[in-house]
C-alpha positions as CSV (number, residue, x, y, z in Angstrom):
1,M,31.9,-22.2,10.6
2,T,30.3,-19.4,8.6
3,R,27.4,-17.4,9.7
4,S,25.1,-19.0,7.1
5,E,25.8,-22.4,8.6
6,T,24.8,-21.5,12.2
7,S,21.5,-22.4,13.6
8,P,18.9,-19.7,14.5
9,R,19.0,-18.4,18.0
10,D,16.1,-19.2,20.2
11,T,14.6,-15.7,20.3
12,G,11.1,-17.0,20.9
13,R,9.7,-15.1,17.9
14,R,8.4,-16.4,14.6
15,V,8.7,-13.9,11.8
16,A,6.9,-14.1,8.5
17,V,8.2,-12.1,5.5
18,V,5.8,-11.4,2.7
19,T,7.2,-10.1,-0.6
20,P,5.5,-9.7,-4.0
21,V,7.4,-11.0,-7.1
22,L,6.8,-10.4,-10.8
23,N,9.4,-12.0,-13.0
24,D,12.1,-10.9,-10.5
25,W,13.3,-14.3,-9.3
26,R,17.0,-13.4,-9.4
27,C,16.3,-10.7,-6.9
28,F,14.2,-12.9,-4.8
29,H,17.0,-15.5,-4.7
30,A,19.4,-12.9,-3.5
31,L,16.8,-11.7,-0.9
32,V,16.3,-15.2,0.5
33,E,20.1,-15.6,0.7
34,E,20.5,-12.4,2.6
35,I,17.6,-13.1,5.0
36,N,19.0,-16.6,5.6
37,G,22.3,-15.0,6.7
38,L,20.4,-12.7,9.1
39,A,18.0,-15.4,10.4
40,P,20.1,-16.3,13.5
41,D,19.6,-12.7,14.7
42,I,16.0,-12.3,13.5
43,G,14.5,-15.5,14.9
44,R,12.5,-18.3,13.3
45,V,11.9,-16.8,9.8
46,S,9.5,-17.9,7.1
47,V,9.6,-16.2,3.7
48,F,6.4,-16.1,1.5
49,A,6.9,-14.9,-2.1
50,V,3.6,-14.0,-3.8
51,D,4.0,-14.8,-7.5
52,D,1.9,-12.1,-9.1
53,G,1.3,-13.9,-12.4
54,S,4.9,-14.2,-13.5
55,T,5.8,-15.7,-16.9
56,E,9.1,-16.9,-15.5
57,T,9.6,-19.6,-12.9
58,A,11.6,-19.6,-9.6
59,D,14.7,-21.7,-9.2
60,A,13.4,-24.0,-6.4
61,G,16.6,-26.0,-6.2
62,G,18.8,-22.9,-5.8
63,L,16.4,-21.4,-3.2
64,A,16.5,-24.6,-1.2
65,Q,20.3,-24.4,-1.1
66,V,20.5,-20.9,0.3
67,S,17.7,-21.1,2.9
68,G,19.2,-23.5,5.4
69,N,18.5,-21.1,8.4
70,L,14.9,-20.5,7.4
71,E,11.9,-22.4,8.7
72,Q,9.8,-22.0,5.6
73,V,10.2,-20.7,2.0
74,A,7.1,-20.8,-0.1
75,V,6.0,-19.4,-3.4
76,I,2.3,-18.5,-3.6
77,H,1.3,-18.6,-7.3
78,L,-1.7,-16.3,-8.1
79,A,-4.1,-17.3,-10.8
80,C,-3.6,-13.9,-12.6
81,N,-1.7,-10.7,-12.2
82,L,-3.5,-8.6,-9.5
83,G,-0.9,-5.9,-9.0
84,H,1.6,-5.1,-6.3
85,Q,-0.8,-4.1,-3.6
86,R,-3.3,-6.9,-4.0
87,A,-0.5,-9.5,-4.1
88,I,0.6,-8.2,-0.7
89,A,-3.0,-8.6,0.6
90,V,-3.1,-12.2,-0.6
91,G,0.3,-12.9,1.1
92,L,-0.9,-11.4,4.4
93,A,-4.1,-13.5,4.2
94,E,-1.9,-16.6,3.7
95,V,0.2,-15.8,6.7
96,A,-2.9,-15.3,8.9
97,A,-4.4,-18.6,7.6
98,R,-1.2,-20.5,8.6
99,G,-1.1,-19.0,12.0
100,G,1.6,-19.3,14.7
101,F,3.6,-16.1,13.7
102,D,4.4,-13.2,16.1
103,M,4.8,-10.5,13.4
104,V,4.8,-10.0,9.6
105,I,7.3,-8.0,7.7
106,V,6.3,-6.7,4.2
107,A,9.2,-5.9,1.9
108,D,9.9,-5.7,-1.8
109,S,11.9,-8.5,-3.3
110,D,14.3,-6.4,-5.3
111,G,16.7,-5.4,-2.4
112,E,15.6,-1.8,-2.1
113,D,14.0,-2.7,1.2
114,R,17.2,-3.9,2.9
115,P,16.9,-7.1,5.1
116,E,19.3,-5.6,7.6
117,E,16.7,-3.1,8.4
118,F,14.4,-5.9,9.6
119,L,16.4,-5.9,12.9
120,T,15.7,-2.2,13.3
121,L,12.0,-2.7,12.8
122,I,11.9,-5.6,15.2
123,A,13.8,-3.6,17.9
124,E,11.2,-0.8,17.6
125,H,8.4,-3.4,17.7
126,E,9.8,-4.8,21.0
127,R,9.6,-1.3,22.5
128,Q,6.0,-0.7,21.2
129,P,4.4,-4.1,20.6
130,A,1.0,-2.9,19.6
131,A,2.2,-0.4,16.9
132,V,2.8,-0.9,13.2
133,V,6.4,-0.1,12.6
134,V,7.0,1.5,9.2
135,A,10.2,2.3,7.3
136,Q,10.5,6.0,6.5
137,R,13.3,6.6,4.0
138,F,15.4,9.6,4.9
139,K,17.8,9.0,2.0
140,R,16.6,8.0,-1.5
141,S,18.6,7.1,-4.5
142,E,16.0,7.4,-7.4
143,G,16.4,9.9,-10.2
144,Y,15.5,13.6,-9.9
145,V,12.3,13.3,-11.9
146,F,11.0,10.4,-9.9
147,R,11.8,12.2,-6.6
148,R,9.9,15.3,-7.7
149,C,6.9,13.2,-8.8
150,Y,6.9,11.3,-5.5
151,S,7.0,14.6,-3.6
152,A,4.0,15.8,-5.8
153,Y,2.2,12.6,-4.9
154,K,2.6,13.1,-1.2
155,A,1.5,16.8,-1.5
156,L,-1.6,15.9,-3.5
157,F,-2.4,13.1,-1.1
158,R,-2.4,15.6,1.8
159,L,-4.4,18.2,-0.2
160,F,-7.1,15.7,-1.2
161,T,-7.4,13.7,2.1
162,G,-5.9,15.9,4.8
163,K,-3.7,13.0,5.8
164,V,0.1,12.6,5.6
165,I,1.7,9.5,4.0
166,D,5.4,9.4,4.0
167,F,6.2,5.7,3.9
168,G,5.6,2.8,1.6
169,N,5.0,-1.0,1.9
170,F,8.1,-1.7,3.9
171,C,6.7,-2.3,7.4
172,L,6.3,-4.6,10.4
173,I,2.7,-5.6,11.4
174,P,2.2,-7.2,14.8
175,I,0.2,-10.4,14.4
176,G,-2.4,-9.0,16.8
177,Q,-3.2,-6.2,14.3
178,L,-3.2,-8.4,11.1
179,D,-6.8,-9.4,11.3
180,R,-7.8,-5.7,11.5
181,F,-6.2,-5.0,8.2
182,L,-7.5,-8.2,6.5
183,Y,-11.0,-7.2,7.2
184,M,-10.5,-3.7,5.9
185,S,-11.6,-3.5,2.2
186,E,-9.0,-0.7,1.7
187,L,-6.2,-3.2,2.0
188,W,-7.1,-4.5,-1.5
189,N,-6.0,-1.1,-2.9
190,H,-3.2,0.3,-0.9
191,L,-1.3,-1.1,2.2
192,A,0.3,2.2,3.5
193,A,-2.9,4.2,3.1
194,T,-4.8,1.4,5.0
195,V,-2.3,1.6,7.8
196,V,-3.0,5.3,8.1
197,R,-6.8,4.8,7.9
198,S,-6.8,2.0,10.5
199,R,-6.0,4.4,13.4
200,V,-3.5,1.9,14.7
201,A,-0.5,3.5,16.4
202,I,2.3,4.0,13.8
203,V,6.0,4.2,14.6
204,K,8.3,5.5,11.9
205,V,11.9,4.3,11.6
206,P,14.4,6.1,9.4
207,T,15.9,3.8,6.8
208,I,18.1,4.0,3.7
209,R,16.8,2.8,0.3
210,G,19.0,-0.1,-0.9
211,D,20.2,-0.9,-4.4
212,R,18.5,-3.5,-6.6
213,Y,20.1,-6.9,-6.6
214,A,19.6,-7.2,-10.4
215,G,17.8,-5.6,-13.3
216,Q,15.9,-2.3,-13.3
217,S,12.9,-1.0,-11.4
218,R,9.5,-1.4,-13.2
219,M,8.1,1.7,-11.4
220,N,7.5,4.4,-14.0
221,L,5.4,7.5,-14.2
222,V,2.2,5.6,-15.0
223,S,2.8,3.1,-12.2
224,L,3.4,6.0,-9.8
225,I,0.2,7.8,-10.8
226,T,-1.8,4.6,-10.4
227,H,-0.2,4.0,-7.1
228,G,-1.1,7.5,-5.9
229,L,-4.7,7.2,-7.1
230,S,-5.0,3.9,-5.3
231,A,-3.8,5.6,-2.1
232,I,-6.3,8.4,-2.5
233,S,-9.1,6.0,-3.1
234,V,-8.7,4.6,0.4
235,F,-9.9,8.0,1.6
236,S,-12.7,8.5,-1.0
237,D,-15.1,9.7,1.7
238,F,-12.6,12.4,2.8
239,L,-12.2,13.4,-0.8
240,F,-15.9,13.6,-1.3
241,V,-16.3,15.9,1.7
242,R,-13.6,18.2,0.3
243,L,-15.2,18.1,-3.1
244,L,-18.5,19.2,-1.4
245,L,-16.7,22.2,0.2
246,F,-15.0,23.1,-3.1
247,C,-18.3,22.9,-5.0
248,G,-20.0,25.0,-2.4
249,M,-17.4,27.7,-2.6
250,A,-17.4,27.6,-6.4
251,A,-21.2,27.8,-6.5
252,G,-21.2,30.7,-4.0
253,G,-18.5,32.5,-6.0
254,A,-20.4,32.1,-9.3
255,A,-23.7,33.2,-7.7
256,A,-22.0,36.3,-6.2
257,L,-20.4,37.1,-9.6
258,G,-23.7,37.0,-11.4
259,L,-25.5,39.0,-8.7
260,A,-22.7,41.6,-8.7
261,A,-23.1,42.0,-12.4
262,L,-26.9,42.5,-12.1
263,V,-26.4,45.0,-9.3
264,V,-23.9,47.0,-11.3
265,R,-26.2,46.9,-14.4
266,T,-29.3,48.1,-12.6
267,T,-28.0,50.6,-10.1
268,T,-25.1,52.3,-11.9
269,D,-24.1,53.6,-15.2
270,L,-20.7,51.8,-15.2
271,A,-21.8,48.7,-17.1
272,V,-20.5,48.3,-20.7
273,P,-23.2,47.2,-23.2
274,G,-23.2,43.4,-23.3
275,W,-21.0,43.1,-20.3
276,T,-23.8,42.0,-17.9
277,T,-25.0,39.3,-20.2
278,T,-21.5,37.9,-20.6
279,V,-20.7,37.8,-16.9
280,T,-24.0,36.3,-15.9
281,G,-23.7,33.8,-18.7
282,I,-20.2,32.7,-17.4
283,A,-21.5,32.5,-13.9
284,A,-24.4,30.4,-15.0
285,V,-22.1,28.0,-16.8
286,I,-19.8,27.7,-13.8
287,L,-22.8,27.0,-11.6
288,F,-24.2,24.4,-13.9
289,Q,-20.8,22.6,-14.1
290,V,-20.5,22.6,-10.4
291,I,-23.9,21.2,-9.8
292,T,-23.2,18.5,-12.5
293,L,-19.9,17.6,-10.9
294,L,-21.5,17.4,-7.4
295,G,-24.4,15.2,-8.7
296,V,-22.0,12.8,-10.4
297,A,-19.7,12.6,-7.4
298,T,-22.7,12.0,-5.1
299,F,-24.2,9.2,-7.2
300,M,-20.8,7.5,-7.5
301,M,-20.3,7.7,-3.7
302,L,-23.7,6.3,-3.0
303,A,-23.2,3.5,-5.6
304,N,-19.8,2.6,-4.0
305,R,-21.3,2.5,-0.5
306,S,-24.1,0.2,-1.8
307,A,-21.8,-2.3,-3.4
308,A,-20.5,-5.2,-1.3
309,P,-16.9,-4.5,-0.2
310,I,-13.9,-6.7,-0.9
311,V,-12.8,-8.4,2.3
312,P,-9.2,-9.6,1.7
313,A,-9.5,-12.2,4.5
314,L,-12.4,-13.9,2.6
315,Q,-11.7,-13.1,-1.1
316,A,-7.9,-13.3,-1.3
317,P,-7.6,-17.1,-1.0
318,H,-9.7,-17.5,-4.2
319,Y,-6.9,-16.0,-6.2
320,V,-4.3,-18.5,-5.1
321,R,-3.7,-21.1,-7.8
322,K,-1.2,-23.2,-5.9
323,T,1.5,-22.9,-3.2
324,M,4.9,-24.3,-3.8
325,M,6.7,-25.1,-0.6
326,I,10.4,-25.0,-1.2
327,R,11.4,-25.5,2.4
328,D,9.3,-26.4,5.4
329,T,10.8,-27.5,8.8
330,C,7.5,-26.8,10.6
331,Q,5.1,-29.2,8.9
332,T,2.2,-27.1,10.1
333,A,-1.1,-27.2,8.3
334,P,-2.8,-23.9,7.5
335,S,-5.6,-23.0,9.9
336,P,-8.8,-21.4,8.6
337,I,-9.3,-17.7,9.1
338,A,-12.0,-17.1,11.7
339,V,-15.0,-15.3,10.3
340,P,-16.9,-13.2,12.8
341,N,-20.6,-13.8,13.3
């Protein structure tokens, strides 16, 4: 009897795996097959693929054949393309609505987040049940340019927010912490930054980036910049405070420069004709630009705080067009997400 034909061990835990998919069904098929082989060690596993507006269709028959050890395999079809991060938010909301799980593992479908690392995340979770366990890659296999850009992204994130982010979407979320994230509007933009913002205990586990099952990565420079800006947007209030400090220092410097030029002009004979006018003019321009920048940033911040926030627990289900259940041995109906009074 092969491993894939064995029944899952009674570990007492139900694990949901959420993975976004965009026209990458060959990779998802390989991912399900690999998770199916590990299921006897993981527990009672359900896999939820979030179809982020794909133009291709999943091979339901093939997936059914390679998922014999899994409790559930479902494809959540979104009404439109929302992007990687929002697709994850919708998947997490679906898991919370179904209920009955002990933990959620978020992983990419392309194989770069290796399923064998699930066991490492679970082992760390059992040692610290209340913490979010994140995969921190100590060995990467991307090209040189991508690695340098990724390092620049982390450096800029720390500069603008004062926070450190050195992990991605690959993580394990205890079910007791899931509602916290689903009611944070920041989850709609960036999962990893939301984990940092949530103040939940974070445990970092070193992992190795796997190889893609098929095809090539769609992550490019534009995608990386968008991803980085989304992460920074989670800490927009932190960025605003740092902008205030920067504008204050720039305004102080410009005022000091103009004042120094006037002092030199009126108290000494060192000034070159026309020099005072030029320096004070430059200082005035700098001061005007700083005040304009500060005013625009302030109004944008106030407008953002006045707008109703996106709550993934409430809004995410509206983007689900249909759910295709490929395998279901539980026959459990989704339970509504509780809305606090």
